[in-house]
N, C-alpha and C positions, 0 to 999 in steps of 0.2 A: 618741557615736560609734556606738555598738552600735545605737541606734535607727535611725541614718541607714541603716547597713549593711542592717538588717531590712527597713526601708522599701525600699531599693533591690532586695533580694532579691525582695520581694512584688511590686515593680513589674515586674521581669524575669519572674516566674512568670506574671503576668496576660498581659504581652506574648506570651509563648510560647504561652500558651492560646488567645490570640486568633488567632495565626499559624496554630497546629494546626486551629482551627475553621475559619478561612478556606480552609486548604488542603484539608480534607475536604469543604467545601462545593463548592470547584472540582473536585474529583474526582468527586463525586457528579453535578454537573453535567456534566461531561464523559462520564461513563458513561451518562447520561440521554440525550444527544445521540447517543452511539453507538448506542444501542438504537433511537431514532426512526430512524437513518438504516437501520440492519439491517431494521427494520418495513418501511421504505418500500421498500428494495432487494430485500429477500429474496433475498440471494445463494445460490449453490449452497453445498454443504457444503465446509469448510475445504480449502484447499490443501495444509495441513501434511503430511497423511497421504500425499499422493503425493509430495511432496518428500522426506520422510524415507524412503519406500520406495526411490525411484529412487537417492537419495544412498547409501544402504547398500550398494548394488551396485558402487560405485566401488571398484577395487582401489587399494590405496597407491601412490602415486607417479604414476598416471595422470593424464591430462588437464592435466598441467602446462603444456605448450605453449599449450594453450587458454585456461588462466587468464592466461598471459602475454600472448597477444594480446588478451584482453578488457581487462586492465589498461591496455594501451597505447591501445586505443580509447576506454576510459572517460577516461582522462587527456588524451587529445587531442580528445575530443568537441567538437564545433562544429556551427553550424546546418547545415553541409554533411554531417555525419557522424552524424546522430541514430540512425540504424538499422544494427544489426548482426544479419547473417543466418548462422545455423549450419546448413550444409547436409551431408548425408551419407545414404548409403544405410540402409535398415532394419537396426537391430541393431548400429549401429557405436558407439553409445554417446551419442547427442545428448541424450537426456532424462536419463541419469545425469550427464553434465557440466553441464546445466542446473539440475538439482536440487542439485547440490554448489554450484553458483555461487549459488543463492539462499540457501544456509546460509553459505557462507564469505564471501560479499561483502553480507552483510545490512545493512552500512552504507549502501549505496547502492541495493541491490535491495530495493525498497518494495512491490512487487506482482507476482504471478506467476499464472498460470492455465494449466492442461493441457487441451488439447483433446483429445478421444477419438471416433473415429468410430462407436464401439459404444455411445455413451452420448447420448441425446437432449440432456440439459442441456449437456453437454460440448463438443458440436458446434454449439450455439447461440449465434451471436455476441452476442445480447442478454444472455445469462448472463455471457458474458466481460467485457462492459462493466460490468455490475453488480458483479460480484466485484472487478475491478479498482478500481472507485469505492469499494467497501467497505474493501478494504485500505488504499487513499490516506487515508481518513477515519480509519481507525485510527492511522495514523502521523502525520497532520497534521490535527488537530482543526480548524483553519480550514476545511479542505477541506469535511469534513463539515457544517461549519455552513453553509458557502455553499451546500451542496445543499438542505439543509432551508430556508434563506431563499429559494430559488427558488420554493418553493411547490409543487413537482409532487408528485403523489400517486402510490401504488402502483397505482392503478386506472388512471391516465393513462399510466403507463409501460408497462402491458400492451398498450396500443393502439399503442406507438411501434415503430419499426423500429430495427434496431442502430445504423444511421447517426445517426438522430435521437437516440438514447440517447447515443451517444459524444459528439455535440455537447453535449447538455445536461448530462451527468453527468461529462464528463471535460474535453472541451477548453474550454468556457466558463468553468466554475469555475477552472481552472488559469489561464487567460489573465487573468480577473479578479483573482485573488489574487496573482499573480507581477507585476501592475502597481501593486499596493498595496504600497509599501515596508515598512509595518508587518507585513503578514500574510507577505510574502515573506521577511522576516527570519528567521522560525522555519523556513523551507524549507531543506532540504540543499542545498548547491550544486548538486548533480548526483542525479537520480534515474532510476534503471532500472527498467523493466518488463519482465519475462520472459512470453513466451508460447511454451509448449512445443506443438508439433504443429498448428500454425496451418493446415497443409494438410489437417488432419483436420477442420477446422470447415467449416460451411456457407459457401457462395460468398460470401454477404454480408458 
């Protein structure tokens, strides 16, 4: 009985070691894929600094009605209501609300971009698409894998317009993956993408 118990413990230990090794190999593969996606997309600097800065300006208790409106829209979102526009004059708090939204609704807000008229990269629609694609790849590995499988290169991207990038880096990969039951099963039921200051971007 003692020998059997020792053998069982040894088998369990070996099994756990195999599982740990496979988990580490999967983690390394995922990290490698994300690095390849980043090298190909060359997205602009992280959005997190902008989000933290603007969110810190929110006064406690403010924006509550906006969060309620957003939650109602997200809960009822259908093919006829996929776009939510937040309008207001300069300085009323749109950026503060959107930054807070990215932090407090991170379960469904999976990508965001801040446009700025005084920054060449942040008013370039092509960098907007690249950044959104990079963030979706981080949250949803099959998405990044699909971009890599498309075979597009960094040099080819440089020659594409924003609309062509949108089709190749966002629309086509999402449509392909969502039509595949195995891939779509890992996707949240709803994904929200936030673009702040879109009126400050280039016309394209």
